[in-house]
C-alpha positions in Angstrom: 20.1 -13.7 34.5 20.9 -13.5 30.8 17.6 -15.7 30.0 15.6 -13.2 31.8 17.1 -10.4 29.6 16.2 -12.2 26.4 12.7 -13.0 27.5 12.2 -9.3 28.3 13.5 -8.1 24.9 11.1 -10.8 23.2 8.1 -9.5 25.3 8.8 -6.1 24.5 9.0 -6.8 20.7 5.7 -8.8 21.1 4.1 -5.9 22.9 5.1 -3.3 20.0 4.2 -5.7 17.3 0.5 -6.0 18.8 0.3 -2.1 18.9 1.5 -2.2 15.1 -1.5 -4.9 14.2 -4.0 -2.7 16.3 -3.1 0.4 14.5 -3.5 -1.4 11.1 -6.8 -3.2 12.2 -8.3 0.4 13.2 -7.5 1.7 9.9 -8.9 -1.3 8.2 -12.0 -1.3 10.0 -12.7 2.2 9.3 -12.0 1.7 5.3 -9.0 3.9 5.1 -5.2 4.1 4.8 -3.1 4.9 7.6 -3.1 8.7 8.5 0.1 10.8 8.3 0.5 10.8 12.0 -0.2 7.1 12.1 2.0 6.3 9.5 5.0 8.0 11.4 4.1 6.0 14.7 3.9 3.0 12.7 7.4 3.3 11.0 8.7 4.4 14.6 7.5 1.2 16.2 8.8 -0.6 13.2 12.5 0.8 14.0 11.8 -0.2 17.5 11.2 -3.8 16.5 14.3 -4.1 14.6 16.6 -2.6 17.2 15.1 -5.0 19.7 15.5 -8.0 17.5 19.3 -6.9 16.9 19.8 -6.6 20.6 18.2 -9.9 21.4 20.5 -11.6 18.9 23.5 -10.2 20.6 22.3 -11.2 24.0 21.9 -14.7 22.5 25.4 -14.6 21.3 27.0 -13.7 24.5 24.7 -16.1 26.6 26.0 -19.0 24.0 29.8 -18.3 24.7 29.1 -17.9 28.5 27.0 -21.3 28.5 30.1 -22.9 26.9 32.2 -21.6 29.6 30.0 -22.7 32.4 29.4 -19.2 33.4 25.8 -19.4 33.7 23.4 -21.2 36.3 22.3 -24.6 35.3 18.6 -23.6 34.8 20.0 -20.9 32.4 22.0 -23.6 30.6 18.7 -25.5 30.4 17.1 -22.6 28.6 20.0 -22.3 26.3 19.3 -25.5 24.8 15.7 -24.1 23.7 17.5 -21.3 22.2 19.7 -23.6 20.3 16.9 -25.6 19.0 17.6 -28.5 21.1 21.2 -28.8 20.4 23.4 -31.1 22.8 25.4 -29.3 25.3 29.1 -29.2 24.2 31.7 -31.1 26.0 33.5 -29.5 28.7 36.2 -27.3 27.1 39.9 -27.3 28.0 41.7 -24.6 29.8 43.1 -23.3 26.7 39.8 -23.3 24.9 38.3 -21.4 27.9 41.0 -18.7 27.6 40.4 -18.2 24.0 36.6 -18.0 24.4 37.1 -15.4 27.3 39.3 -13.3 24.9 36.6 -13.2 22.4 33.9 -12.6 24.9 36.1 -9.6 26.3 36.3 -8.2 22.4 32.5 -8.3 22.3 32.1 -6.7 25.6 34.3 -3.6 24.6 32.5 -0.3 24.4 30.8 0.8 21.5 32.7 3.1 19.1 32.8 6.9 20.4 31.7 8.1 17.1 31.0 6.9 13.5 33.9 8.9 12.3 36.4 6.8 14.7 34.6 3.6 13.1 35.4 4.8 9.7 39.1 5.6 10.7 39.5 2.4 11.9 38.2 0.8 8.6 40.7 2.6 7.0 43.7 1.7 8.9 42.6 -2.0 9.0 43.0 -1.9 5.0 46.4 -0.1 5.1 49.3 -2.5 4.7 51.5 -0.2 6.3 49.6 0.1 9.6 50.6 -2.4 12.3 48.1 -5.1 13.7 49.0 -3.9 17.0 47.3 -0.6 16.4 44.6 -0.5 19.0 41.6 0.4 16.3 42.6 -2.2 14.1 42.8 -4.8 16.7 39.3 -3.8 17.8 37.8 -4.0 14.5 39.3 -7.3 13.4 38.4 -8.8 16.8 34.9 -7.8 16.5 34.8 -8.9 12.8 36.4 -12.1 13.4 33.9 -12.9 16.2 31.1 -12.1 13.8 32.3 -14.5 11.4 32.8 -17.4 13.8 29.2 -16.8 15.2 27.3 -16.1 12.3 29.1 -18.1 9.7 29.4 -15.4 7.4 32.0 -15.3 4.6 33.7 -11.8 3.9 36.2 -10.8 1.4 39.7 -9.6 2.5 39.9 -5.8 3.7 42.3 -5.3 0.7 39.1 -6.1 -1.4 36.9 -3.8 0.2 35.4 -6.6 2.6 35.0 -4.3 5.8 31.2 -3.6 6.3 30.3 -0.5 7.8 28.6 -1.2 11.1 24.6 -1.9 11.0 23.9 0.5 13.6 25.6 3.3 11.7 24.0 2.1 8.5 20.5 2.2 10.0 21.2 5.5 11.6 22.2 6.9 8.1 19.0 5.8 6.3 16.9 6.8 9.3 18.2 10.2 8.7 17.4 10.1 4.9 13.8 9.3 6.0 13.6 12.4 8.4 15.1 14.9 6.1 13.1 13.7 2.9 10.0 15.9 2.7 8.2 13.6 0.3 9.8 10.4 1.5 8.7 11.0 5.1 5.0 11.1 3.8 4.9 8.2 1.4 3.2 4.7 2.3 6.2 2.4 3.0 6.5 -1.3 2.8 9.6 -3.1 4.0 10.5 -6.0 1.6 11.8 -9.3 3.6 14.4 -11.8 2.8 14.5 -13.6 -0.4 12.3 -11.3 -2.5 13.2 -8.4 -4.8 9.8 -6.8 -5.2 6.1 -7.1 -4.4 2.8 -7.7 -6.4 -0.2 -6.2 -4.8 -3.9 -6.6 -5.9 -5.8 -3.2 -6.0 -9.5 -2.6 -7.1 -9.7 -1.1 -10.8 -11.9 2.0 -10.0 -12.1 4.8 -12.2 -15.8 6.1 -11.6 -17.9 6.0 -8.8 -21.2 6.0 -11.1 -23.5 3.3 -10.1 -22.3 -0.1 -11.6 -18.5 1.3 -11.7 -17.7 1.4 -8.2 -15.2 -1.1 -7.0 -14.5 -2.0 -10.6 -18.4 -3.2 -11.2 -20.1 -4.0 -7.6 -23.6 -3.2 -7.9 -26.7 -3.5 -5.6 -30.4 -3.0 -6.0 -33.4 -2.1 -4.6 -36.0 -4.7 -5.6 -39.4 -6.0 -4.9 -40.7 -9.2 -3.6 -40.2 -12.0 -5.9 -38.1 -10.1 -8.4 -34.8 -11.9 -9.7 -31.3 -10.4 -8.6 -28.6 -9.4 -11.3 -25.2 -10.7 -10.3 -22.1 -8.1 -10.1 -18.5 -8.5 -9.3 -15.4 -6.5 -8.5 -12.5 -5.8 -11.0 -8.9 -5.8 -9.8 -5.6 -4.7 -11.3 -2.0 -5.5 -10.0 0.7 -3.1 -8.8 4.0 -4.3 -9.3 7.2 -3.0 -7.8 10.6 -4.1 -8.3 13.8 -3.0 -6.3 15.9 -0.4 -8.1 19.3 0.6 -6.9 20.4 4.3 -5.8 24.0 4.4 -4.9 26.7 6.9 -3.6 30.4 7.0 -3.5 32.6 8.9 -1.0 36.3 9.6 -1.5 38.1 10.7 1.7 41.5 12.1 2.0 44.2 10.9 4.4 44.1 14.4 6.0 40.3 14.2 6.7 40.6 10.6 8.0 42.9 12.1 10.8 40.0 14.2 11.8 37.3 11.9 12.7 34.9 14.5 13.8 35.2 16.3 10.5 34.7 12.7 8.7 31.5 11.8 10.6 30.0 15.2 9.8 30.6 14.7 6.1 29.3 11.4 6.1 26.4 11.5 8.6 25.0 14.9 7.2 25.9 15.3 3.5 25.0 11.4 2.5 21.3 11.5 4.1 20.5 14.6 2.6 21.8 13.7 -0.8 20.0 10.3 -0.6 16.8 12.1 0.4 16.9 14.7 -2.5 17.6 11.9 -5.1 14.7 9.6 -3.8 12.4 12.7 -3.2 13.0 13.7 -6.9 12.3 10.2 -7.9 8.7 10.2 -6.0 8.1 13.5 -7.5 9.1 13.1 -11.2 10.9 9.8 -11.7 10.4 8.1 -15.0 10.2 4.2 -13.8 13.1 3.2 -15.6 15.8 2.1 -13.5 14.2 4.4 -10.6 10.7 4.8 -9.0 7.7 6.0 -10.8 7.0 9.8 -10.0 3.4 10.8 -9.1 3.5 13.7 -11.5 4.2 11.7 -14.4 1.1 9.4 -13.7 -2.2 9.3 -15.5 -3.8 9.7 -12.3 -2.7 13.6 -12.2 -5.7 15.9 -12.5 -4.3 19.2 -14.5 -6.3 22.3 -13.4 -6.7 24.7 -16.6 -5.6 28.2 -16.2 -8.0 31.0 -16.1 -8.8 32.8 -19.4 -6.7 35.8 -20.2 -4.1 34.7 -17.2 -1.1 36.3 -17.2 2.0 34.1 -17.9 4.0 33.4 -14.8 1.3 34.0 -12.3 -0.9 31.9 -10.0 -4.4 33.3 -8.8 -6.5 32.5 -6.2 -9.0 31.1 -8.5 -5.9 28.5 -9.5 -5.6 27.5 -5.9 -9.4 27.1 -5.4 -10.0 25.0 -8.5 -7.0 22.8 -7.3 -8.7 22.2 -4.0 -12.2 21.2 -5.7 -10.3 18.6 -7.8 -8.6 17.0 -4.7 -10.3 13.6 -3.8 -12.2 14.3 -0.8 -10.6 11.6 1.1 -7.2 12.7 0.5 -7.9 16.2 1.9 -7.1 15.3 5.5 -3.5 14.1 4.4 -2.7 16.2 1.2 0.0 18.8 1.4 0.8 21.7 -0.9 4.4 21.6 -2.4 5.5 24.7 -3.9 8.7 26.1 -5.7 9.9 29.0 -3.6 9.3 31.2 -6.7 5.7 30.8 -6.2 5.8 32.5 -2.5 5.6 35.9 -3.6 2.2 35.2 -5.7 0.7 33.3 -2.7 1.3 36.1 -0.2 -0.7 38.5 -2.3 -3.7 36.1 -3.0 -7.1 37.2 -1.5 -10.8 36.3 -2.2 -13.1 39.3 -3.0 -15.7 39.3 -0.2 -18.2 42.4 -0.5 -16.1 45.6 -1.0 -12.9 44.0 0.7 -11.3 40.6 0.6 -10.0 37.8 2.9 -6.5 36.4 2.4 -6.2 32.8 1.0 -2.7 32.1 2.3 -2.0 32.0 6.1 1.6 32.6 7.2 3.4 30.6 9.7 3.6 31.5 13.2 1.9 34.5 14.0 -1.9 34.4 14.7 -1.9 30.8 13.4 1.0 29.5 15.5 1.3 26.9 12.7 4.9 25.5 11.9 4.3 25.8 7.9 2.1 28.5 6.1 -1.2 26.8 4.9 -3.6 26.9 2.0 -7.2 25.7 3.0 -5.8 24.4 6.3 -3.0 22.2 4.8 0.6 22.9 5.0 2.6 24.7 2.2 6.0 23.1 2.1 8.8 24.5 -0.3 10.7 21.6 -2.0 13.4 22.0 -4.4 11.9 19.4 -6.8 8.9 21.5 -7.9 9.2 23.4 -11.0 9.8 26.9 -11.5 6.8 29.6 -11.7 4.5 29.2 -14.7 5.3 25.7 -15.6 3.3 22.3 -14.7 4.3 21.1 -11.0 5.3 24.8 -9.6 2.5 24.4 -7.1 1.1 20.8 -6.4 -1.5 19.5 -4.1 -0.6 16.0 -3.3 -1.5 13.1 -0.8 1.5 10.8 -0.5 -0.2 8.4 1.4 -1.6 7.2 -2.0 1.9 6.6 -3.2 3.4 3.2 -2.4 7.3 2.8 -1.6 9.3 -0.4 -0.9 12.8 -0.8 0.2 14.9 -3.6 1.3 17.5 -4.0 3.9 18.3 -0.6 4.9 21.5 1.0 3.5 24.3 -1.2 2.1 27.8 0.0 2.7 31.3 -1.1 2.1 34.9 0.3 1.7 38.2 0.0 0.0 41.5 1.4 0.3 42.4 0.4 -3.4 40.0 2.3 -5.6 41.7 5.8 -5.0 45.0 4.3 -3.9 46.8 6.7 -6.3 45.2 9.6 -4.6 45.8 8.8 -1.1 42.0 8.3 -0.7 39.8 6.2 1.1 36.6 5.0 -0.9 33.2 4.3 0.9 30.3 3.2 -1.0 26.5 3.2 -0.2 23.5 1.4 -2.0 20.0 1.7 -1.1 17.4 -0.5 -2.9 14.1 0.7 -3.1 11.2 1.5 -5.6 7.7 3.5 -5.5 4.7 4.3 -7.6 1.4 5.9 -7.2 -1.4 3.7 -6.0 -3.8 5.4 -8.5 -3.6 4.5 -12.3 -6.3 7.0 -13.6 -8.4 10.1 -12.4 -11.7 9.2 -10.7 -15.0 10.4 -12.0 -17.2 11.2 -9.0 -20.6 9.9 -8.3 -22.2 13.3 -9.2 -20.5 16.0 -11.1 -18.4 16.2 -14.2 -14.8 17.1 -13.0 -12.3 14.4 -12.3 -10.8 14.0 -9.1 -7.1 12.6 -7.7 -5.0 12.8 -4.9 -2.4 14.4 -7.2 -3.5 17.8 -8.6 -1.3 20.4 -10.6 -1.9 23.5 -12.9 -1.3 23.7 -16.5 1.6 25.9 -17.9 0.8 29.7 -17.8 
């Protein structure tokens, strides 16, 4: 029964949410952030919850229509009253109303689009005044959009003004591919922003030193003798403020390409996620914070390791890498990753540490004996990314724990289309907008309890 389907979807959603809560609770009890693996698991469950919620909303829409037609059992109809927040059952529909409703239900029951390319072709045809309304793809698109408007009460612009929205399932798929292809984006701490909000403010501990009296911004405890007085202390806080920025893409598609739905789908589903991932990764790495996220390499929290005395220009030595590792905050080492420019690889391959009359390699290639997916330094993956600077300049090799980088986004990828932007060129225009922001959670380097060298989750070498 339809009501059973709704109950089942809600139960599944509740189970997944409980798992998400358990994951966060475990990390909180252990006084740490989510690990890289846990973060990926959390995001996967988050996507599952969104998918189940969308399926539940569709089931409720169908169930409501069938209830009005009298096509459900009485007990299901009573259950539907709960779904509709106690609304009175509608009056018995006339025969004509029943037929109209059945036609609309059939529209919603039609199979999904065979491909994203076919959907985009339908969008283009619907906006073309020379295409007949009897065109099967146009009828299908307009029928589903009309039903959406009647059920949800949304107000949409005319197709000639770019009113057709790209389907939510496809938009979600595009942004999901962006997360998967972004080497930096896939590793940050991501927080979705809910309805009615354009940003987030988070209170964080203001801690720049682990010296006694400075931990947690000023918390201090004492060993005291009997009858001795106590000295009060308190933590110090700062505020992280993130406000959504927009990154946008515009795609022009010729009529010739629109005739080939497979080629069109390939262009949109491969090129745009890769380009969005590149631009967002670049902002996470070196963004200015003005109209875009603030990149961690520009943060005052970055530790810059000095080059060796007499070191040749355009080189990286084993001592450089060893010094970088020693300046990485201890808690970040389990999540930290080496990002490099590919110009750096020949230098890494020749690295070794002297041991007696010989030496041991520092850089472990992928595969082979290690069987690892990535090459490694100190057991952590070495990943080439285009955002790293060329050999010899700051940022050519970076040790970073992106679990200490906060990233917010809202509503996934927003998409729309228009026939008239490039009408004279016989091209269709598709627009993609993604709202996000990000910044490092650290605002300075950290002085350790013992030792003089500052630490950070983000470490680089000065120019050589």
